[in-house]
PDB file of N, CA, C and O in Angstrom:
ATOM      1  N   MET A   1     230.646 -22.771 -44.643  1.00  0.00           N
ATOM      2  CA  MET A   1     229.676 -22.763 -43.755  1.00  0.00           C
ATOM      3  C   MET A   1     228.473 -23.063 -45.689  1.00  0.00           C
ATOM      4  O   MET A   1     229.209 -23.097 -46.676  1.00  0.00           O
ATOM      5  N   LYS A   2     227.296 -23.191 -45.931  1.00  0.00           N
ATOM      6  CA  LYS A   2     226.957 -22.993 -47.272  1.00  0.00           C
ATOM      7  C   LYS A   2     225.312 -21.701 -47.302  1.00  0.00           C
ATOM      8  O   LYS A   2     224.400 -21.717 -46.476  1.00  0.00           O
ATOM      9  N   PHE A   3     225.384 -21.163 -47.983  1.00  0.00           N
ATOM     10  CA  PHE A   3     224.163 -20.734 -48.566  1.00  0.00           C
ATOM     11  C   PHE A   3     222.962 -20.708 -49.224  1.00  0.00           C
ATOM     12  O   PHE A   3     222.976 -21.383 -50.253  1.00  0.00           O
ATOM     13  N   PHE A   4     222.107 -20.253 -49.021  1.00  0.00           N
ATOM     14  CA  PHE A   4     221.173 -20.827 -50.454  1.00  0.00           C
ATOM     15  C   PHE A   4     220.159 -19.402 -50.574  1.00  0.00           C
ATOM     16  O   PHE A   4     219.583 -18.654 -49.783  1.00  0.00           O
ATOM     17  N   SER A   5     220.377 -19.561 -52.535  1.00  0.00           N
ATOM     18  CA  SER A   5     219.535 -18.688 -52.469  1.00  0.00           C
ATOM     19  C   SER A   5     218.827 -19.200 -52.293  1.00  0.00           C
ATOM     20  O   SER A   5     218.969 -20.233 -51.640  1.00  0.00           O
ATOM     21  N   TYR A   6     216.754 -18.522 -53.094  1.00  0.00           N
ATOM     22  CA  TYR A   6     215.581 -19.454 -52.504  1.00  0.00           C
ATOM     23  C   TYR A   6     213.915 -18.125 -53.194  1.00  0.00           C
ATOM     24  O   TYR A   6     213.679 -16.998 -52.759  1.00  0.00           O
ATOM     25  N   VAL A   7     213.545 -18.489 -53.722  1.00  0.00           N
ATOM     26  CA  VAL A   7     212.128 -18.580 -54.102  1.00  0.00           C
ATOM     27  C   VAL A   7     211.524 -19.229 -53.135  1.00  0.00           C
ATOM     28  O   VAL A   7     211.880 -20.286 -52.614  1.00  0.00           O
ATOM     29  N   ILE A   8     210.127 -18.246 -52.782  1.00  0.00           N
ATOM     30  CA  ILE A   8     209.741 -19.370 -52.330  1.00  0.00           C
ATOM     31  C   ILE A   8     207.998 -18.324 -52.724  1.00  0.00           C
ATOM     32  O   ILE A   8     208.090 -17.097 -52.767  1.00  0.00           O
ATOM     33  N   TYR A   9     206.147 -19.217 -53.042  1.00  0.00           N
ATOM     34  CA  TYR A   9     205.606 -18.665 -53.579  1.00  0.00           C
ATOM     35  C   TYR A   9     204.681 -18.711 -52.177  1.00  0.00           C
ATOM     36  O   TYR A   9     205.082 -19.508 -51.329  1.00  0.00           O
ATOM     37  N   SER A  10     202.990 -17.611 -51.724  1.00  0.00           N
ATOM     38  CA  SER A  10     202.295 -18.232 -51.757  1.00  0.00           C
ATOM     39  C   SER A  10     201.406 -17.731 -52.502  1.00  0.00           C
ATOM     40  O   SER A  10     201.521 -16.778 -53.272  1.00  0.00           O
ATOM     41  N   GLN A  11     200.091 -18.657 -52.181  1.00  0.00           N
ATOM     42  CA  GLN A  11     198.549 -18.834 -53.267  1.00  0.00           C
ATOM     43  C   GLN A  11     198.176 -18.614 -52.972  1.00  0.00           C
ATOM     44  O   GLN A  11     197.488 -18.008 -53.793  1.00  0.00           O
ATOM     45  N   ASP A  12     197.642 -18.417 -51.734  1.00  0.00           N
ATOM     46  CA  ASP A  12     197.202 -16.549 -50.904  1.00  0.00           C
ATOM     47  C   ASP A  12     197.152 -15.378 -51.722  1.00  0.00           C
ATOM     48  O   ASP A  12     196.567 -14.911 -52.699  1.00  0.00           O
ATOM     49  N   SER A  13     197.967 -15.137 -50.942  1.00  0.00           N
ATOM     50  CA  SER A  13     197.731 -14.522 -51.332  1.00  0.00           C
ATOM     51  C   SER A  13     198.978 -13.708 -52.896  1.00  0.00           C
ATOM     52  O   SER A  13     199.242 -12.509 -52.798  1.00  0.00           O
ATOM     53  N   GLY A  14     199.631 -14.607 -54.270  1.00  0.00           N
ATOM     54  CA  GLY A  14     199.492 -14.979 -55.144  1.00  0.00           C
ATOM     55  C   GLY A  14     201.462 -14.285 -55.147  1.00  0.00           C
ATOM     56  O   GLY A  14     201.929 -14.157 -56.279  1.00  0.00           O
ATOM     57  N   SER A  15     202.582 -13.846 -53.746  1.00  0.00           N
ATOM     58  CA  SER A  15     202.856 -13.252 -54.078  1.00  0.00           C
ATOM     59  C   SER A  15     204.200 -14.417 -53.951  1.00  0.00           C
ATOM     60  O   SER A  15     204.292 -15.557 -53.495  1.00  0.00           O
ATOM     61  N   PHE A  16     205.106 -13.503 -54.582  1.00  0.00           N
ATOM     62  CA  PHE A  16     207.022 -14.773 -54.993  1.00  0.00           C
ATOM     63  C   PHE A  16     207.326 -13.316 -53.982  1.00  0.00           C
ATOM     64  O   PHE A  16     206.936 -12.149 -54.023  1.00  0.00           O
ATOM     65  N   TYR A  17     208.353 -14.216 -52.969  1.00  0.00           N
ATOM     66  CA  TYR A  17     209.786 -13.487 -52.145  1.00  0.00           C
ATOM     67  C   TYR A  17     211.150 -14.405 -52.906  1.00  0.00           C
ATOM     68  O   TYR A  17     211.224 -15.619 -53.099  1.00  0.00           O
ATOM     69  N   TYR A  18     211.534 -13.986 -53.033  1.00  0.00           N
ATOM     70  CA  TYR A  18     213.025 -14.168 -53.306  1.00  0.00           C
ATOM     71  C   TYR A  18     214.268 -13.238 -52.227  1.00  0.00           C
ATOM     72  O   TYR A  18     214.499 -12.039 -52.074  1.00  0.00           O
ATOM     73  N   GLY A  19     214.917 -14.635 -51.578  1.00  0.00           N
ATOM     74  CA  GLY A  19     215.836 -14.353 -50.797  1.00  0.00           C
ATOM     75  C   GLY A  19     216.905 -15.440 -50.877  1.00  0.00           C
ATOM     76  O   GLY A  19     217.095 -16.296 -51.742  1.00  0.00           O
ATOM     77  N   TYR A  20     217.723 -15.101 -49.436  1.00  0.00           N
ATOM     78  CA  TYR A  20     219.340 -15.823 -49.184  1.00  0.00           C
ATOM     79  C   TYR A  20     219.284 -15.605 -48.550  1.00  0.00           C
ATOM     80  O   TYR A  20     219.017 -14.447 -48.231  1.00  0.00           O
ATOM     81  N   PHE A  21     219.651 -17.264 -47.199  1.00  0.00           N
ATOM     82  CA  PHE A  21     219.866 -17.949 -46.571  1.00  0.00           C
ATOM     83  C   PHE A  21     220.504 -18.742 -45.380  1.00  0.00           C
ATOM     84  O   PHE A  21     219.683 -18.571 -44.479  1.00  0.00           O
ATOM     85  N   ASN A  22     221.635 -19.606 -44.821  1.00  0.00           N
ATOM     86  CA  ASN A  22     222.550 -20.079 -45.096  1.00  0.00           C
ATOM     87  C   ASN A  22     221.676 -21.050 -44.049  1.00  0.00           C
ATOM     88  O   ASN A  22     222.150 -22.006 -43.435  1.00  0.00           O
ATOM     89  N   ASP A  23     220.741 -20.736 -44.007  1.00  0.00           N
ATOM     90  CA  ASP A  23     219.682 -22.669 -42.711  1.00  0.00           C
ATOM     91  C   ASP A  23     218.415 -21.977 -43.510  1.00  0.00           C
ATOM     92  O   ASP A  23     217.997 -20.917 -43.045  1.00  0.00           O
ATOM     93  N   LEU A  24     217.574 -22.691 -45.068  1.00  0.00           N
ATOM     94  CA  LEU A  24     216.508 -22.551 -45.719  1.00  0.00           C
ATOM     95  C   LEU A  24     215.456 -23.484 -45.119  1.00  0.00           C
ATOM     96  O   LEU A  24     214.418 -23.818 -45.690  1.00  0.00           O
ATOM     97  N   GLU A  25     215.810 -23.828 -44.015  1.00  0.00           N
ATOM     98  CA  GLU A  25     214.747 -24.406 -43.437  1.00  0.00           C
ATOM     99  C   GLU A  25     213.597 -23.854 -42.126  1.00  0.00           C
ATOM    100  O   GLU A  25     212.384 -24.028 -42.007  1.00  0.00           O
ATOM    101  N   LYS A  26     214.490 -23.214 -41.358  1.00  0.00           N
ATOM    102  CA  LYS A  26     214.227 -22.027 -40.996  1.00  0.00           C
ATOM    103  C   LYS A  26     214.139 -20.821 -41.042  1.00  0.00           C
ATOM    104  O   LYS A  26     213.986 -19.957 -40.179  1.00  0.00           O
ATOM    105  N   VAL A  27     214.285 -20.801 -42.497  1.00  0.00           N
ATOM    106  CA  VAL A  27     214.539 -19.700 -43.133  1.00  0.00           C
ATOM    107  C   VAL A  27     212.723 -19.643 -43.620  1.00  0.00           C
ATOM    108  O   VAL A  27     212.467 -18.752 -44.430  1.00  0.00           O
ATOM    109  N   ILE A  28     212.192 -20.035 -43.418  1.00  0.00           N
ATOM    110  CA  ILE A  28     210.757 -20.370 -44.202  1.00  0.00           C
ATOM    111  C   ILE A  28     209.434 -20.988 -43.247  1.00  0.00           C
ATOM    112  O   ILE A  28     208.211 -20.867 -43.307  1.00  0.00           O
ATOM    113  N   GLU A  29     210.661 -21.913 -42.090  1.00  0.00           N
ATOM    114  CA  GLU A  29     209.318 -21.077 -40.715  1.00  0.00           C
ATOM    115  C   GLU A  29     209.153 -19.967 -40.731  1.00  0.00           C
ATOM    116  O   GLU A  29     208.054 -19.503 -41.038  1.00  0.00           O
ATOM    117  N   MET A  30     209.920 -19.405 -40.491  1.00  0.00           N
ATOM    118  CA  MET A  30     210.347 -17.187 -40.195  1.00  0.00           C
ATOM    119  C   MET A  30     209.334 -17.000 -40.586  1.00  0.00           C
ATOM    120  O   MET A  30     208.441 -16.425 -39.963  1.00  0.00           O
ATOM    121  N   HIS A  31     209.229 -17.598 -42.080  1.00  0.00           N
ATOM    122  CA  HIS A  31     208.477 -17.011 -43.177  1.00  0.00           C
ATOM    123  C   HIS A  31     207.182 -16.974 -43.336  1.00  0.00           C
ATOM    124  O   HIS A  31     206.619 -16.134 -44.037  1.00  0.00           O
ATOM    125  N   ASN A  32     206.513 -18.020 -42.600  1.00  0.00           N
ATOM    126  CA  ASN A  32     205.484 -18.608 -42.312  1.00  0.00           C
ATOM    127  C   ASN A  32     204.652 -18.722 -40.844  1.00  0.00           C
ATOM    128  O   ASN A  32     203.498 -18.992 -40.510  1.00  0.00           O
ATOM    129  N   ALA A  33     206.205 -18.275 -40.006  1.00  0.00           N
ATOM    130  CA  ALA A  33     205.200 -17.236 -39.014  1.00  0.00           C
ATOM    131  C   ALA A  33     205.313 -16.275 -38.134  1.00  0.00           C
ATOM    132  O   ALA A  33     205.044 -16.003 -36.964  1.00  0.00           O
ATOM    133  N   ASP A  34     206.187 -15.513 -39.828  1.00  0.00           N
ATOM    134  CA  ASP A  34     205.478 -14.278 -39.958  1.00  0.00           C
ATOM    135  C   ASP A  34     206.849 -13.207 -38.526  1.00  0.00           C
ATOM    136  O   ASP A  34     206.505 -12.397 -37.665  1.00  0.00           O
ATOM    137  N   GLN A  35     207.990 -13.598 -38.785  1.00  0.00           N
ATOM    138  CA  GLN A  35     209.608 -12.757 -38.005  1.00  0.00           C
ATOM    139  C   GLN A  35     209.358 -12.937 -39.132  1.00  0.00           C
ATOM    140  O   GLN A  35     208.976 -14.106 -39.186  1.00  0.00           O
ATOM    141  N   ILE A  36     209.323 -12.428 -40.290  1.00  0.00           N
ATOM    142  CA  ILE A  36     210.669 -11.603 -41.612  1.00  0.00           C
ATOM    143  C   ILE A  36     209.204 -10.680 -42.332  1.00  0.00           C
ATOM    144  O   ILE A  36     208.279 -11.152 -42.993  1.00  0.00           O
ATOM    145  N   GLN A  37     209.454  -9.133 -41.876  1.00  0.00           N
ATOM    146  CA  GLN A  37     208.839  -8.031 -42.301  1.00  0.00           C
ATOM    147  C   GLN A  37     208.222  -8.085 -43.691  1.00  0.00           C
ATOM    148  O   GLN A  37     207.007  -7.994 -43.868  1.00  0.00           O
ATOM    149  N   PRO A  38     209.168  -8.245 -44.732  1.00  0.00           N
ATOM    150  CA  PRO A  38     208.183  -8.590 -46.259  1.00  0.00           C
ATOM    151  C   PRO A  38     207.302  -9.225 -46.608  1.00  0.00           C
ATOM    152  O   PRO A  38     206.619  -9.069 -47.620  1.00  0.00           O
ATOM    153  N   THR A  39     207.168 -10.511 -45.296  1.00  0.00           N
ATOM    154  CA  THR A  39     206.193 -11.194 -46.196  1.00  0.00           C
ATOM    155  C   THR A  39     205.820 -10.911 -45.139  1.00  0.00           C
ATOM    156  O   THR A  39     206.389  -9.821 -45.201  1.00  0.00           O
ATOM    157  N   ARG A  40     205.191 -10.879 -43.813  1.00  0.00           N
ATOM    158  CA  ARG A  40     204.697 -11.074 -43.354  1.00  0.00           C
ATOM    159  C   ARG A  40     202.643 -10.812 -43.323  1.00  0.00           C
ATOM    160  O   ARG A  40     201.908 -10.010 -43.900  1.00  0.00           O
ATOM    161  N   GLY A  41     202.408 -11.857 -42.429  1.00  0.00           N
ATOM    162  CA  GLY A  41     200.576 -11.537 -42.677  1.00  0.00           C
ATOM    163  C   GLY A  41     200.451 -12.308 -44.302  1.00  0.00           C
ATOM    164  O   GLY A  41     199.345 -12.437 -44.828  1.00  0.00           O
ATOM    165  N   LYS A  42     201.684 -12.766 -44.961  1.00  0.00           N
ATOM    166  CA  LYS A  42     201.173 -13.437 -46.447  1.00  0.00           C
ATOM    167  C   LYS A  42     201.161 -14.216 -46.426  1.00  0.00           C
ATOM    168  O   LYS A  42     200.494 -14.377 -47.449  1.00  0.00           O
ATOM    169  N   GLY A  43     201.257 -14.705 -46.253  1.00  0.00           N
ATOM    170  CA  GLY A  43     201.582 -16.370 -46.280  1.00  0.00           C
ATOM    171  C   GLY A  43     200.026 -17.002 -46.099  1.00  0.00           C
ATOM    172  O   GLY A  43     199.044 -16.284 -45.907  1.00  0.00           O
ATOM    173  N   PRO A  44     199.962 -18.960 -46.226  1.00  0.00           N
ATOM    174  CA  PRO A  44     201.806 -19.308 -46.217  1.00  0.00           C
ATOM    175  C   PRO A  44     202.202 -19.380 -47.066  1.00  0.00           C
ATOM    176  O   PRO A  44     201.660 -18.766 -47.985  1.00  0.00           O
ATOM    177  N   TRP A  45     203.179 -20.024 -47.287  1.00  0.00           N
ATOM    178  CA  TRP A  45     205.113 -19.731 -48.368  1.00  0.00           C
ATOM    179  C   TRP A  45     205.798 -21.044 -48.222  1.00  0.00           C
ATOM    180  O   TRP A  45     206.572 -21.577 -47.428  1.00  0.00           O
ATOM    181  N   VAL A  46     204.874 -21.481 -49.882  1.00  0.00           N
ATOM    182  CA  VAL A  46     206.056 -23.048 -49.971  1.00  0.00           C
ATOM    183  C   VAL A  46     207.168 -22.231 -50.374  1.00  0.00           C
ATOM    184  O   VAL A  46     207.150 -21.005 -50.490  1.00  0.00           O
ATOM    185  N   LEU A  47     208.081 -22.962 -50.566  1.00  0.00           N
ATOM    186  CA  LEU A  47     209.416 -23.286 -51.135  1.00  0.00           C
ATOM    187  C   LEU A  47     208.797 -24.303 -53.245  1.00  0.00           C
ATOM    188  O   LEU A  47     208.258 -25.296 -53.734  1.00  0.00           O
ATOM    189  N   LEU A  48     209.624 -22.689 -53.650  1.00  0.00           N
ATOM    190  CA  LEU A  48     209.945 -23.251 -54.916  1.00  0.00           C
ATOM    191  C   LEU A  48     210.680 -23.714 -55.589  1.00  0.00           C
ATOM    192  O   LEU A  48     210.429 -24.726 -56.243  1.00  0.00           O
ATOM    193  N   PHE A  49     212.029 -22.968 -55.617  1.00  0.00           N
ATOM    194  CA  PHE A  49     213.405 -23.005 -55.909  1.00  0.00           C
ATOM    195  C   PHE A  49     214.197 -23.347 -54.952  1.00  0.00           C
ATOM    196  O   PHE A  49     213.588 -23.516 -53.896  1.00  0.00           O
ATOM    197  N   SER A  50     215.664 -23.572 -54.874  1.00  0.00           N
ATOM    198  CA  SER A  50     216.087 -22.862 -54.093  1.00  0.00           C
ATOM    199  C   SER A  50     217.821 -23.919 -54.760  1.00  0.00           C
ATOM    200  O   SER A  50     217.862 -24.934 -55.455  1.00  0.00           O
ATOM    201  N   GLU A  51     219.302 -22.868 -53.986  1.00  0.00           N
ATOM    202  CA  GLU A  51     220.551 -23.019 -54.690  1.00  0.00           C
ATOM    203  C   GLU A  51     221.642 -23.093 -53.828  1.00  0.00           C
ATOM    204  O   GLU A  51     221.938 -21.969 -53.425  1.00  0.00           O
ATOM    205  N   SER A  52     222.321 -23.932 -53.408  1.00  0.00           N
ATOM    206  CA  SER A  52     223.105 -23.768 -52.631  1.00  0.00           C
ATOM    207  C   SER A  52     224.102 -23.338 -52.869  1.00  0.00           C
ATOM    208  O   SER A  52     224.349 -23.763 -53.998  1.00  0.00           O
ATOM    209  N   TYR A  53     225.134 -22.565 -52.455  1.00  0.00           N
ATOM    210  CA  TYR A  53     226.197 -21.850 -52.900  1.00  0.00           C
ATOM    211  C   TYR A  53     227.588 -21.915 -51.900  1.00  0.00           C
ATOM    212  O   TYR A  53     227.392 -21.524 -50.750  1.00  0.00           O
ATOM    213  N   ASP A  54     228.540 -22.229 -52.128  1.00  0.00           N
ATOM    214  CA  ASP A  54     229.926 -21.868 -50.662  1.00  0.00           C
ATOM    215  C   ASP A  54     229.826 -20.895 -50.047  1.00  0.00           C
ATOM    216  O   ASP A  54     230.307 -20.897 -48.914  1.00  0.00           O
ATOM    217  N   ASN A  55     229.012 -19.409 -50.674  1.00  0.00           N
ATOM    218  CA  ASN A  55     229.693 -18.360 -49.988  1.00  0.00           C
ATOM    219  C   ASN A  55     228.655 -17.058 -50.304  1.00  0.00           C
ATOM    220  O   ASN A  55     228.217 -16.614 -51.366  1.00  0.00           O
ATOM    221  N   ARG A  56     228.587 -16.915 -49.805  1.00  0.00           N
ATOM    222  CA  ARG A  56     226.940 -16.028 -49.623  1.00  0.00           C
ATOM    223  C   ARG A  56     227.139 -14.941 -50.051  1.00  0.00           C
ATOM    224  O   ARG A  56     226.593 -14.079 -49.362  1.00  0.00           O
ATOM    225  N   MET A  57     227.796 -14.487 -51.068  1.00  0.00           N
ATOM    226  CA  MET A  57     228.242 -13.618 -51.852  1.00  0.00           C
ATOM    227  C   MET A  57     227.514 -13.237 -53.340  1.00  0.00           C
ATOM    228  O   MET A  57     226.872 -12.222 -53.612  1.00  0.00           O
ATOM    229  N   ARG A  58     227.908 -14.665 -54.407  1.00  0.00           N
ATOM    230  CA  ARG A  58     226.741 -15.633 -55.202  1.00  0.00           C
ATOM    231  C   ARG A  58     225.469 -15.684 -54.916  1.00  0.00           C
ATOM    232  O   ARG A  58     224.504 -15.268 -55.556  1.00  0.00           O
ATOM    233  N   ALA A  59     225.561 -16.462 -53.469  1.00  0.00           N
ATOM    234  CA  ALA A  59     223.903 -16.097 -52.839  1.00  0.00           C
ATOM    235  C   ALA A  59     223.050 -14.199 -52.883  1.00  0.00           C
ATOM    236  O   ALA A  59     221.847 -14.067 -53.104  1.00  0.00           O
ATOM    237  N   ILE A  60     223.600 -13.491 -52.735  1.00  0.00           N
ATOM    238  CA  ILE A  60     223.342 -12.472 -53.117  1.00  0.00           C
ATOM    239  C   ILE A  60     222.814 -12.030 -54.842  1.00  0.00           C
ATOM    240  O   ILE A  60     222.049 -11.431 -55.598  1.00  0.00           O
ATOM    241  N   ARG A  61     223.879 -12.843 -54.645  1.00  0.00           N
ATOM    242  CA  ARG A  61     223.382 -12.130 -56.479  1.00  0.00           C
ATOM    243  C   ARG A  61     222.516 -12.638 -57.258  1.00  0.00           C
ATOM    244  O   ARG A  61     221.772 -12.111 -58.085  1.00  0.00           O
ATOM    245  N   GLN A  62     222.810 -14.845 -56.601  1.00  0.00           N
ATOM    246  CA  GLN A  62     221.348 -15.041 -57.465  1.00  0.00           C
ATOM    247  C   GLN A  62     220.076 -14.181 -57.605  1.00  0.00           C
ATOM    248  O   GLN A  62     219.377 -13.766 -58.529  1.00  0.00           O
ATOM    249  N   SER A  63     220.104 -14.094 -56.043  1.00  0.00           N
ATOM    250  CA  SER A  63     218.789 -13.434 -54.852  1.00  0.00           C
ATOM    251  C   SER A  63     218.148 -12.607 -56.197  1.00  0.00           C
ATOM    252  O   SER A  63     217.008 -12.627 -56.661  1.00  0.00           O
ATOM    253  N   SER A  64     219.697 -11.674 -56.739  1.00  0.00           N
ATOM    254  CA  SER A  64     218.883 -10.396 -57.042  1.00  0.00           C
ATOM    255  C   SER A  64     218.732 -10.575 -58.661  1.00  0.00           C
ATOM    256  O   SER A  64     218.010  -9.907 -59.401  1.00  0.00           O
ATOM    257  N   PHE A  65     219.634 -11.691 -59.030  1.00  0.00           N
ATOM    258  CA  PHE A  65     219.117 -12.191 -60.328  1.00  0.00           C
ATOM    259  C   PHE A  65     217.711 -12.659 -60.610  1.00  0.00           C
ATOM    260  O   PHE A  65     217.170 -12.501 -61.704  1.00  0.00           O
ATOM    261  N   TYR A  66     216.871 -13.526 -59.067  1.00  0.00           N
ATOM    262  CA  TYR A  66     215.548 -13.600 -59.633  1.00  0.00           C
ATOM    263  C   TYR A  66     214.866 -12.553 -59.524  1.00  0.00           C
ATOM    264  O   TYR A  66     213.757 -12.336 -60.012  1.00  0.00           O
ATOM    265  N   ARG A  67     215.649 -11.722 -58.740  1.00  0.00           N
ATOM    266  CA  ARG A  67     214.329 -10.531 -58.662  1.00  0.00           C
ATOM    267  C   ARG A  67     214.199  -9.605 -60.352  1.00  0.00           C
ATOM    268  O   ARG A  67     213.136  -9.138 -60.761  1.00  0.00           O
ATOM    269  N   SER A  68     214.808  -9.564 -60.698  1.00  0.00           N
ATOM    270  CA  SER A  68     215.200  -9.240 -61.787  1.00  0.00           C
ATOM    271  C   SER A  68     214.247  -9.362 -62.848  1.00  0.00           C
ATOM    272  O   SER A  68     213.733 -10.474 -62.723  1.00  0.00           O
ATOM    273  N   VAL A  69     213.507  -8.445 -64.345  1.00  0.00           N
ATOM    274  CA  VAL A  69     212.341  -8.567 -64.675  1.00  0.00           C
ATOM    275  C   VAL A  69     213.924 -10.960 -65.975  1.00  0.00           C
ATOM    276  O   VAL A  69     213.720 -12.087 -66.426  1.00  0.00           O
ATOM    277  N   LYS A  70     214.846 -10.150 -65.782  1.00  0.00           N
ATOM    278  CA  LYS A  70     214.777 -11.563 -66.486  1.00  0.00           C
ATOM    279  C   LYS A  70     214.774 -12.742 -66.065  1.00  0.00           C
ATOM    280  O   LYS A  70     214.320 -13.734 -66.636  1.00  0.00           O
ATOM    281  N   GLY A  71     215.730 -12.605 -64.154  1.00  0.00           N
ATOM    282  CA  GLY A  71     215.358 -13.893 -64.118  1.00  0.00           C
ATOM    283  C   GLY A  71     214.126 -14.103 -63.597  1.00  0.00           C
ATOM    284  O   GLY A  71     214.173 -14.946 -62.702  1.00  0.00           O
ATOM    285  N   GLN A  72     212.641 -13.512 -63.874  1.00  0.00           N
ATOM    286  CA  GLN A  72     212.142 -13.467 -63.807  1.00  0.00           C
ATOM    287  C   GLN A  72     211.085 -14.743 -64.368  1.00  0.00           C
ATOM    288  O   GLN A  72     210.462 -15.669 -63.847  1.00  0.00           O
ATOM    289  N   ARG A  73     211.247 -14.310 -65.451  1.00  0.00           N
ATOM    290  CA  ARG A  73     211.405 -14.768 -67.456  1.00  0.00           C
ATOM    291  C   ARG A  73     211.233 -17.039 -67.056  1.00  0.00           C
ATOM    292  O   ARG A  73     210.459 -17.994 -66.984  1.00  0.00           O
ATOM    293  N   PHE A  74     213.054 -16.457 -66.917  1.00  0.00           N
ATOM    294  CA  PHE A  74     213.901 -17.673 -66.312  1.00  0.00           C
ATOM    295  C   PHE A  74     212.615 -18.455 -65.376  1.00  0.00           C
ATOM    296  O   PHE A  74     211.825 -19.316 -65.763  1.00  0.00           O
ATOM    297  N   LEU A  75     212.716 -17.912 -64.227  1.00  0.00           N
ATOM    298  CA  LEU A  75     212.110 -18.806 -63.316  1.00  0.00           C
ATOM    299  C   LEU A  75     210.747 -19.300 -64.272  1.00  0.00           C
ATOM    300  O   LEU A  75     210.402 -20.438 -64.591  1.00  0.00           O
ATOM    301  N   LYS A  76     210.210 -18.145 -64.545  1.00  0.00           N
ATOM    302  CA  LYS A  76     209.056 -18.888 -64.679  1.00  0.00           C
ATOM    303  C   LYS A  76     208.233 -19.932 -65.970  1.00  0.00           C
ATOM    304  O   LYS A  76     207.197 -20.510 -66.298  1.00  0.00           O
ATOM    305  N   LYS A  77     209.854 -19.556 -66.385  1.00  0.00           N
ATOM    306  CA  LYS A  77     209.778 -20.855 -67.585  1.00  0.00           C
ATOM    307  C   LYS A  77     210.303 -21.963 -66.987  1.00  0.00           C
ATOM    308  O   LYS A  77     209.560 -22.943 -66.928  1.00  0.00           O
ATOM    309  N   MET A  78     211.576 -22.064 -66.458  1.00  0.00           N
ATOM    310  CA  MET A  78     211.514 -23.652 -65.050  1.00  0.00           C
ATOM    311  C   MET A  78     210.467 -24.515 -64.743  1.00  0.00           C
ATOM    312  O   MET A  78     210.112 -25.594 -65.217  1.00  0.00           O
ATOM    313  N   LEU A  79     209.931 -23.606 -63.591  1.00  0.00           N
ATOM    314  CA  LEU A  79     208.772 -23.614 -63.104  1.00  0.00           C
ATOM    315  C   LEU A  79     207.775 -24.346 -63.823  1.00  0.00           C
ATOM    316  O   LEU A  79     206.894 -24.926 -63.188  1.00  0.00           O
ATOM    317  N   ASN A  80     207.819 -24.399 -65.405  1.00  0.00           N
ATOM    318  CA  ASN A  80     206.435 -23.502 -65.451  1.00  0.00           C
ATOM    319  C   ASN A  80     205.278 -23.062 -64.879  1.00  0.00           C
ATOM    320  O   ASN A  80     204.211 -23.637 -65.094  1.00  0.00           O
ATOM    321  N   PHE A  81     205.392 -21.893 -64.019  1.00  0.00           N
ATOM    322  CA  PHE A  81     204.275 -21.360 -63.759  1.00  0.00           C
ATOM    323  C   PHE A  81     203.866 -19.814 -65.015  1.00  0.00           C
ATOM    324  O   PHE A  81     202.814 -19.185 -64.898  1.00  0.00           O
TER     325      PHE A  81
END
């Protein structure tokens, strides 16, 4: 089973969210339907970046990295944000 680490962004609220899930399309729909508590009421959300992994732990670690200061610098540089 594939797992994804992902970064979504809401232009309306200027918010980023870093997460992991096994169905990328479904989780984006859930964020936009306000079914995920941390992003509720802050959308609409668009996918900025994702990576797939063969195991869940690797996706969790990568998602945690993106939350760190070093990870956020990396993403901003890579995405020209």
